[in-house]
VMD Tcl script that draws the C-alpha trace (Angstrom):
set ca {
  {-10.40 -87.48 -194.93}
  {-7.76 -88.72 -192.47}
  {-7.70 -92.56 -192.30}
  {-10.92 -92.72 -194.35}
  {-10.49 -96.30 -195.63}
  {-9.37 -97.62 -192.26}
  {-12.19 -95.77 -190.52}
  {-14.86 -97.15 -192.88}
  {-13.65 -100.74 -192.51}
  {-13.47 -100.55 -188.71}
  {-16.92 -99.01 -188.49}
  {-18.40 -101.75 -190.71}
  {-16.81 -104.41 -188.49}
  {-18.10 -102.78 -185.30}
  {-21.58 -102.36 -186.74}
  {-21.85 -106.14 -187.06}
  {-20.40 -106.55 -183.57}
  {-23.02 -104.24 -182.03}
  {-25.80 -106.24 -183.64}
  {-24.90 -109.34 -181.63}
  {-26.80 -109.65 -178.35}
  {-24.18 -111.84 -176.71}
  {-20.54 -112.33 -177.65}
  {-18.52 -115.50 -177.60}
  {-14.78 -115.89 -177.88}
  {-15.35 -116.99 -181.51}
  {-17.30 -113.77 -182.34}
  {-14.53 -111.67 -180.86}
  {-11.79 -113.52 -182.74}
  {-13.65 -113.13 -186.06}
  {-14.11 -109.39 -185.46}
  {-10.48 -108.90 -184.46}
  {-9.41 -110.74 -187.61}
  {-11.25 -108.04 -189.60}
  {-9.60 -105.31 -187.50}
  {-6.20 -106.92 -188.14}
  {-6.76 -106.96 -191.92}
  {-7.96 -103.34 -191.89}
  {-4.83 -102.22 -190.02}
  {-2.50 -104.16 -192.34}
  {-4.23 -102.70 -195.41}
  {-3.72 -99.25 -193.89}
  {0.03 -100.02 -194.00}
  {0.48 -100.30 -190.24}
  {3.68 -102.14 -189.34}
  {3.08 -105.91 -189.03}
  {4.67 -106.25 -185.57}
  {2.65 -103.26 -184.31}
  {-0.57 -104.88 -185.59}
  {0.32 -108.25 -184.03}
  {0.97 -106.72 -180.58}
  {-2.12 -104.50 -180.81}
  {-4.49 -107.36 -181.68}
  {-2.99 -109.59 -178.98}
  {-3.60 -106.91 -176.32}
  {-7.16 -106.19 -177.49}
  {-7.95 -109.93 -177.64}
  {-6.63 -110.54 -174.12}
  {-8.81 -107.77 -172.73}
  {-11.85 -108.64 -174.86}
  {-12.18 -112.28 -173.81}
  {-12.09 -111.27 -170.15}
  {-15.07 -110.95 -167.84}
  {-15.50 -107.20 -168.47}
  {-16.78 -108.00 -171.99}
  {-18.42 -111.42 -171.82}
  {-20.48 -110.47 -168.74}
  {-21.36 -107.00 -170.01}
  {-24.92 -105.98 -170.92}
  {-23.51 -104.34 -174.06}
  {-20.57 -106.59 -175.04}
  {-20.18 -105.11 -178.53}
  {-19.75 -101.62 -177.12}
  {-17.27 -102.92 -174.55}
  {-15.04 -104.36 -177.30}
  {-15.19 -101.07 -179.22}
  {-14.29 -99.21 -176.03}
  {-11.25 -101.48 -175.59}
  {-10.18 -100.91 -179.22}
  {-10.53 -97.14 -178.70}
  {-8.42 -97.21 -175.53}
  {-5.70 -99.38 -177.09}
  {-5.67 -97.30 -180.30}
  {-5.21 -94.17 -178.20}
  {-2.39 -95.86 -176.28}
  {-0.78 -96.97 -179.56}
  {-0.63 -93.36 -180.79}
  {0.74 -91.99 -177.53}
  {-2.16 -91.80 -175.04}
  {-1.60 -88.09 -174.24}
  {-0.58 -85.09 -176.33}
  {3.11 -84.25 -176.03}
  {3.64 -80.47 -175.75}
  {6.80 -78.81 -176.99}
  {9.54 -78.75 -174.35}
  {10.37 -75.13 -173.60}
  {13.78 -74.08 -172.32}
  {14.13 -72.70 -168.79}
  {16.29 -69.98 -170.31}
  {15.22 -68.90 -173.83}
  {15.64 -69.46 -176.65}
  {14.07 -72.88 -177.04}
  {15.92 -74.55 -179.93}
  {13.98 -76.88 -182.23}
  {15.82 -78.85 -184.91}
  {13.73 -80.28 -187.77}
  {15.22 -83.34 -189.49}
  {14.02 -85.75 -192.17}
  {14.37 -86.90 -195.74}
  {14.10 -84.60 -198.75}
  {10.50 -84.10 -199.83}
  {8.96 -84.74 -196.41}
  {7.95 -81.08 -196.10}
  {10.49 -79.79 -193.54}
  {10.71 -76.24 -194.88}
  {6.94 -75.64 -195.10}
  {6.53 -77.36 -191.70}
  {9.13 -74.99 -190.20}
  {7.03 -72.04 -191.41}
  {3.75 -73.56 -190.20}
  {5.23 -74.34 -186.80}
  {6.66 -70.84 -186.42}
  {3.26 -69.35 -187.33}
  {1.41 -71.58 -184.87}
  {3.80 -70.75 -182.02}
  {3.72 -67.05 -182.84}
  {-0.07 -67.16 -182.33}
  {0.64 -68.64 -178.89}
  {2.72 -65.61 -177.94}
  {6.22 -66.82 -178.89}
  {8.80 -64.76 -180.79}
  {10.21 -67.30 -183.26}
  {13.26 -67.12 -185.51}
  {13.63 -69.40 -188.54}
  {17.13 -70.59 -189.46}
  {17.75 -71.61 -193.08}
  {20.36 -74.37 -192.72}
  {19.48 -76.30 -195.89}
  {22.12 -75.06 -198.33}
  {21.81 -77.99 -200.76}
  {18.26 -77.98 -202.07}
  {17.76 -75.29 -204.72}
  {15.53 -72.46 -203.48}
  {15.17 -73.92 -199.95}
  {16.50 -70.72 -198.36}
  {14.33 -68.55 -200.62}
  {11.25 -70.65 -199.79}
  {11.84 -70.18 -196.06}
  {12.36 -66.43 -196.55}
  {9.08 -66.16 -198.46}
  {7.23 -68.05 -195.71}
  {8.86 -65.88 -193.05}
  {7.78 -62.77 -194.95}
  {4.17 -64.00 -195.12}
  {4.13 -64.65 -191.38}
  {6.19 -61.59 -190.40}
  {8.82 -63.85 -188.81}
  {12.56 -63.18 -189.32}
  {14.67 -65.76 -191.18}
  {18.41 -66.11 -190.49}
  {20.65 -67.19 -193.38}
  {24.38 -66.90 -194.09}
  {25.55 -66.98 -197.69}
  {28.55 -69.22 -198.35}
  {28.63 -70.74 -194.85}
  {28.24 -74.40 -193.94}
  {25.06 -75.61 -192.12}
  {26.79 -76.01 -188.75}
  {28.03 -72.41 -188.79}
  {24.62 -71.14 -189.96}
  {22.86 -72.95 -187.10}
  {25.34 -71.76 -184.45}
  {25.33 -68.11 -185.57}
  {21.55 -68.24 -185.98}
  {21.16 -69.17 -182.31}
  {23.54 -66.35 -181.35}
  {21.40 -63.97 -183.42}
  {18.26 -65.17 -181.61}
  {19.87 -64.45 -178.22}
  {21.05 -61.00 -179.32}
  {17.62 -60.03 -180.70}
  {15.59 -61.67 -177.92}
  {13.82 -64.29 -180.02}
  {12.59 -66.90 -177.54}
  {12.17 -69.77 -180.04}
  {14.49 -71.00 -182.80}
  {13.43 -73.43 -185.54}
  {16.29 -74.86 -187.62}
  {15.38 -76.11 -191.10}
  {18.07 -78.71 -191.85}
  {18.89 -80.40 -195.17}
  {17.52 -83.77 -196.18}
  {18.56 -86.43 -198.66}
  {16.57 -88.80 -200.84}
  {17.53 -91.60 -198.45}
  {19.30 -92.04 -195.11}
  {23.09 -91.90 -195.55}
  {26.22 -91.35 -193.49}
  {26.94 -87.87 -194.86}
  {23.49 -86.60 -193.85}
  {23.68 -88.11 -190.37}
  {27.18 -86.78 -189.68}
  {26.11 -83.24 -190.58}
  {23.03 -83.46 -188.36}
  {25.08 -84.86 -185.47}
  {27.49 -81.96 -185.79}
  {24.67 -79.39 -185.73}
  {23.21 -81.17 -182.70}
  {26.57 -81.05 -180.90}
  {27.08 -77.33 -181.59}
  {23.62 -75.92 -180.77}
  {22.35 -78.53 -178.25}
  {18.66 -78.42 -179.33}
  {15.87 -78.91 -176.80}
  {13.77 -80.71 -179.40}
  {14.82 -82.86 -182.38}
  {11.68 -83.47 -184.41}
  {11.54 -85.89 -187.32}
  {9.34 -84.59 -190.14}
  {7.96 -87.59 -192.00}
  {5.53 -87.92 -194.90}
  {2.48 -89.97 -193.87}
  {2.41 -91.41 -197.40}
  {5.81 -93.07 -196.88}
  {4.07 -96.23 -195.67}
  {6.06 -99.12 -194.23}
  {9.39 -97.41 -194.94}
  {8.45 -94.68 -192.44}
  {9.37 -97.05 -189.62}
  {12.84 -97.74 -191.06}
  {13.49 -94.03 -191.63}
  {12.31 -93.14 -188.12}
  {14.47 -95.85 -186.57}
  {17.59 -94.60 -188.39}
  {17.11 -91.04 -187.14}
  {16.21 -92.25 -183.65}
  {19.35 -94.37 -183.32}
  {21.64 -91.59 -184.59}
  {20.15 -88.46 -183.03}
  {17.77 -89.52 -180.29}
  {14.47 -88.02 -181.47}
  {12.28 -86.13 -179.03}
  {9.25 -86.23 -181.30}
  {7.70 -86.66 -184.74}
  {5.73 -84.40 -187.07}
  {3.56 -86.21 -189.62}
  {2.89 -84.30 -192.85}
  {0.34 -84.85 -195.65}
  {-2.07 -86.61 -193.32}
  {-4.87 -84.99 -195.35}
  {-3.88 -86.82 -198.54}
  {-5.27 -90.08 -199.86}
  {-2.96 -92.01 -197.60}
  {-3.50 -95.27 -195.78}
  {-2.15 -93.57 -192.68}
  {-0.25 -96.52 -191.25}
  {2.77 -94.34 -190.48}
  {0.84 -92.51 -187.76}
  {0.02 -95.76 -186.02}
  {3.46 -97.32 -186.51}
  {6.08 -94.62 -185.88}
  {5.06 -93.89 -182.30}
  {4.87 -97.56 -181.36}
  {8.25 -98.44 -182.85}
  {10.38 -95.40 -181.92}
  {8.58 -94.43 -178.68}
  {9.01 -90.81 -179.87}
  {5.68 -88.99 -179.48}
  {3.84 -87.48 -182.45}
  {3.78 -83.76 -181.59}
  {2.18 -82.18 -184.65}
  {0.34 -83.24 -187.81}
  {0.17 -81.41 -191.13}
  {-3.32 -81.49 -192.67}
  {-2.93 -79.33 -195.76}
  {-0.70 -76.91 -197.64}
  {-1.83 -73.64 -196.04}
  {0.21 -72.10 -193.23}
  {-2.55 -72.69 -190.69}
  {-2.78 -76.41 -191.54}
  {-0.57 -77.67 -188.71}
  {-2.18 -78.99 -185.55}
  {-1.08 -80.31 -182.19}
  {-1.55 -84.08 -182.24}
  {-4.08 -85.47 -179.75}
  {-3.98 -89.31 -179.73}
  {-7.41 -89.69 -178.11}
  {-9.03 -87.32 -180.61}
  {-7.43 -89.10 -183.57}
  {-8.55 -92.50 -182.24}
  {-12.05 -91.08 -181.90}
  {-12.01 -89.93 -185.53}
  {-10.67 -93.27 -186.79}
  {-13.56 -95.06 -185.06}
  {-16.18 -92.66 -186.42}
  {-16.85 -90.98 -183.08}
  {-15.89 -87.55 -184.37}
  {-13.59 -84.94 -182.85}
  {-15.84 -82.24 -181.45}
  {-13.10 -80.61 -179.33}
  {-10.87 -79.88 -182.34}
  {-13.92 -78.69 -184.28}
  {-14.77 -76.23 -181.49}
  {-11.15 -74.98 -181.35}
  {-11.10 -74.43 -185.12}
  {-14.43 -72.59 -184.96}
  {-13.29 -70.35 -182.10}
  {-10.14 -69.28 -183.94}
  {-11.68 -68.83 -187.41}
  {-15.37 -67.95 -187.19}
  {-16.77 -64.51 -186.41}
  {-18.68 -64.93 -183.08}
  {-21.34 -62.39 -184.07}
  {-22.13 -64.16 -187.34}
  {-22.12 -67.55 -185.63}
  {-24.64 -66.37 -182.99}
  {-26.86 -64.82 -185.65}
  {-26.95 -68.06 -187.68}
  {-27.49 -70.13 -184.51}
  {-30.47 -67.97 -183.49}
  {-31.99 -68.22 -186.96}
  {-31.66 -72.00 -186.96}
  {-33.39 -72.22 -183.59}
  {-36.28 -70.17 -184.96}
  {-36.37 -72.07 -188.29}
  {-35.47 -68.83 -190.13}
  {-32.30 -70.20 -191.80}
  {-32.25 -68.88 -195.40}
  {-30.09 -69.42 -198.49}
  {-28.30 -66.15 -197.70}
  {-27.42 -67.62 -194.29}
  {-26.33 -70.85 -195.99}
  {-23.90 -68.89 -198.19}
  {-22.54 -67.05 -195.13}
  {-22.18 -70.38 -193.33}
  {-20.17 -71.91 -196.19}
  {-17.87 -68.86 -196.29}
  {-17.25 -69.12 -192.54}
  {-16.69 -72.90 -192.67}
  {-14.24 -72.46 -195.53}
  {-12.01 -70.45 -193.18}
  {-11.71 -73.55 -190.98}
  {-10.06 -75.61 -193.72}
  {-11.07 -78.31 -196.24}
  {-14.63 -79.42 -195.60}
  {-13.83 -83.14 -195.75}
  {-11.58 -82.59 -192.68}
  {-14.36 -80.71 -190.88}
  {-16.87 -83.47 -191.69}
  {-14.46 -86.06 -190.29}
  {-14.72 -84.33 -186.93}
  {-18.51 -84.68 -186.72}
  {-19.75 -87.62 -184.66}
  {-21.99 -90.48 -185.73}
  {-23.88 -90.15 -188.99}
  {-23.73 -86.37 -189.03}
  {-20.70 -86.29 -191.34}
  {-22.59 -88.44 -193.86}
  {-25.50 -86.01 -193.94}
  {-23.28 -83.31 -195.46}
  {-21.04 -85.64 -197.48}
  {-22.00 -84.07 -200.82}
  {-21.34 -80.48 -199.78}
  {-18.24 -78.94 -201.31}
  {-16.56 -75.61 -200.58}
  {-13.55 -75.53 -202.86}
  {-12.83 -72.31 -204.75}
  {-14.65 -73.35 -207.96}
  {-17.68 -74.63 -206.09}
  {-17.91 -71.45 -203.99}
  {-18.04 -69.32 -207.17}
  {-20.83 -71.55 -208.48}
  {-22.78 -71.47 -205.18}
  {-22.55 -67.67 -205.02}
  {-23.65 -67.27 -208.65}
  {-26.66 -69.58 -208.15}
  {-27.84 -67.97 -204.89}
  {-27.32 -64.43 -206.21}
  {-29.39 -65.29 -209.31}
  {-32.40 -65.92 -207.06}
  {-34.90 -63.30 -206.01}
  {-35.05 -62.17 -202.36}
  {-38.27 -64.13 -201.98}
  {-36.64 -67.32 -203.35}
  {-33.61 -66.98 -201.06}
  {-35.87 -66.52 -198.02}
  {-38.26 -69.34 -198.98}
  {-36.59 -71.96 -201.26}
  {-39.72 -74.15 -201.25}
  {-41.28 -71.87 -203.92}
  {-38.47 -72.66 -206.41}
  {-40.28 -74.82 -208.99}
  {-39.05 -76.18 -212.32}
  {-39.35 -72.94 -214.32}
  {-37.65 -70.92 -211.56}
  {-34.79 -73.45 -211.48}
  {-34.29 -73.10 -215.23}
  {-34.25 -69.29 -214.91}
  {-31.72 -69.45 -212.03}
  {-29.49 -71.83 -214.01}
  {-29.47 -69.53 -217.04}
  {-28.86 -66.46 -214.87}
  {-25.91 -68.06 -213.04}
  {-24.34 -69.72 -216.07}
  {-24.83 -73.17 -214.52}
  {-27.16 -76.12 -215.09}
  {-30.48 -77.12 -213.55}
  {-28.62 -80.09 -212.01}
  {-26.24 -77.65 -210.30}
  {-29.18 -75.68 -208.92}
  {-30.86 -78.89 -207.69}
  {-27.66 -79.97 -205.97}
  {-27.20 -76.65 -204.15}
  {-30.81 -76.70 -202.96}
  {-30.37 -80.29 -201.74}
  {-27.16 -79.35 -199.90}
  {-28.99 -76.40 -198.34}
  {-31.69 -78.73 -196.99}
  {-29.10 -81.18 -195.64}
  {-27.21 -78.34 -193.99}
  {-30.35 -76.85 -192.49}
  {-31.41 -80.17 -190.97}
  {-28.01 -80.94 -189.52}
  {-27.41 -77.45 -188.11}
  {-30.92 -77.51 -186.61}
  {-29.85 -80.69 -184.78}
  {-26.82 -78.86 -183.40}
  {-28.93 -75.85 -182.41}
  {-31.46 -78.07 -180.60}
  {-28.66 -79.92 -178.82}
  {-27.13 -76.63 -177.73}
  {-30.48 -75.60 -176.25}
  {-31.13 -78.89 -174.50}
  {-27.57 -79.54 -173.35}
  {-27.38 -82.84 -175.27}
  {-24.54 -84.43 -177.16}
  {-25.07 -86.00 -180.58}
  {-25.54 -89.74 -180.58}
  {-22.29 -91.63 -181.20}
  {-22.14 -94.61 -183.55}
  {-21.68 -96.99 -180.65}
}
mol new
graphics top color blue
foreach p $ca { graphics top sphere $p radius 0.5 }
foreach p [lrange $ca 0 end-1] q [lrange $ca 1 end] { graphics top cylinder $p $q radius 0.2 }
display resetview
């Protein structure tokens, strides 16, 4: 889950803070010391952490907190607001040209994921009604051009390449091709190096001078850690970045790059990569990310994902059944299949507010687990699927043998079903009563 370690530590700190009836300056300083350590452990740049804590402290020891009826919540509110500000405050949409095509130049070090990000970005913008063209200007990395062509083929997006030409010529002629064939958006996949060097920067400056891009986006691996700031600064000073794309934010990363790069370079984070699939690129919303870091969930992104991936008819059918307490194991299997379309479940759980994500923490929907879930449920009788409460010890043994699994597997699936049914019933009831789930603070 994105920022999982940081999120857990901040939530533990704030839980203690909420338990205090009245706050003193000493309480606040002790809590902010914990916040400071959590941010440093998450690999956030030291200077960024220092400035952040100083700002939060100044606001927290003011009258708005000490005189508040809920001082703990006031401090958390201040941390949320400052965290949002640190990451950019508002989302930064792509700058579109007055006269197409809009030219986007992706830059970064080798291994950051530029080529796959170029494909993901083209796919995302195509869904928004654009007519993108991908330009393969990385002539140094083996198979880079072929990789972009494969991605373009999957997305039905043309890829411009020029055998034997230098990157500057490829970029310039690619833009001319886009104009001739009325492509309104151009994404240039440039070469990277293992580290920042003069040769790389000179080539990128020359491409910039010849095609005059509307956006120069730095693609940076969120796992880079502290060095992300140095890399970002080098590209910013040489090219003048208009934005940043963070990749691999779904990995087991401390996530400090996301909180540091924006503060140091002042270049907004425009997109984040949250997985390897082509649909795993999202517009970056600072307020939503701050909400997720603090355990408040991200219901808006969850709704957007559901709207674009889940069949409305199936969703309504399941919702109605939950309201009437008719949710069966067949419905549970359908629900898992639909949720799987939305992406890795740990990411979906991270968007749920309060303790709701913890209620489904054990549920898995990876490929292997889905095969197992289907085998177990399909080994049940119709009566058992409709009324799981009748599944006793002997029935569980029979189901395990029939599905090629163990009794423990069957027990786990039944437990996950119960957890899912309870949580989805909460959502159904809230939908009927117009309530929002209770937030952790």
